[in-house]
N, C-alpha and C positions, 0 to 999 in steps of 0.2 A: 538267465541270455539274456540278453537283451532280443525286440522289436526288428526284423528288417519292416521298411517303407521298399510299399510300387506308388507311385506320380500318376499321379492319370495325366488323360493330354492337356488342360490347361490350367498345369498347378504354373507360376512361375521358377523357370531358374536361376534365381537368384536361393526361393529360399528350399530348390534341390542343392546346389551352392554352399551354403551356409550351415545344409544339414552338415555335407560332407565332409566338412571343414573341422562339422566341430563332434567325424566319427559314426554317426548313423550309419545306415551301411544300408541308402537310398538303390532304386532303381524304377529307373520314370519307362514310360512306359516308348517313349520316341525309343534311350536305353535298347530294351528288346525287341525294339520289329511292330511292335503290337496298339503304338499310335491310332488306326483304319477304324483299332475293332472295333464290335459296339458293344455296349455298353455291359453286355449282360456274359460278351462271349472275356472282356478286359480283366469282370470278375471274375469268371476262371478263373482265369490265365494267374491272376493275381492266388487265390484257393491253391493252385496249384501249386505253386511259388516259396507259399507256406507263409507271403508279404501280406501286413495289413496296408488297405489301397487308402490315398489321401486325397480328397477331390474334394472342391470347388462346384462343380456340376449338383444346382440342387434336386435330378432327376435322378442323377442316381444316386445322391441319399436314400429317391422314393423307391430305384431300384429294390434298392436294400435291405431297407425295412419290409417291400411284399415278401422277397425269402425270406427276412424271420419269421411272418407270416404261416407263411409256407410250408416253414422247419427244411424250408432250404439248405443249406447249410455254402458255406461261405470264410476265409480270412480273419474278414471283420476287415469296417470300414469308418473312413475319420471323418468324419466332415463341420469344410470352415466356410460358413459364407463370404465372401473373398467382399465385403462387403462392414462386417463384422467383426477384421481384428486387423490389424499389422502384417506386415513379413516377418518383421521380431519378434511379435505375439504367436503367429506361428511356427516361426519354428526353434520359438520356447519353448512351448506346448508340448511339441513336436520332441522334437529332445526326449523331453520328462517323460513322455509316452513309448520312447521308441526303448531308455535306461531301463527305466524304470518298470516295468512290465513282460508277463510272455508270452507266446507268441497262443497259447491255447486259453489265458483270459479272452482272449478278440475269440473266438468261433461266435458267429453270428451275431456280433454285438456292431450293431454301429454309435458312435459314440461323437457331439459336436464341442470343438473348439471355436473361438479361444472358450480357456478354462475362465471364471470372473471374478 
């Protein structure tokens, strides 16, 4: 079973569109009408939906790492710095992650992309 992704509000639409064209199950915060939620509530929302959250917001990454230290459970977070890769690299890595991993492998995990 592949994982499902949840896109933070700042993710370029081109990443979401390309992933959907490749058959990846993607839900955006806008699609979910959750785009105005603060980061902690958005991470809780993605966890309720059992979706791994993708963000390019460093504050969001820090929040998830804080939750790791506190033992507060979340579905998982993938962080890709805006200047760290191209849209194509992010799409390729997210597609690979979505197709090659299981949801329970991601509980309380923070992963950085693009892979080098």
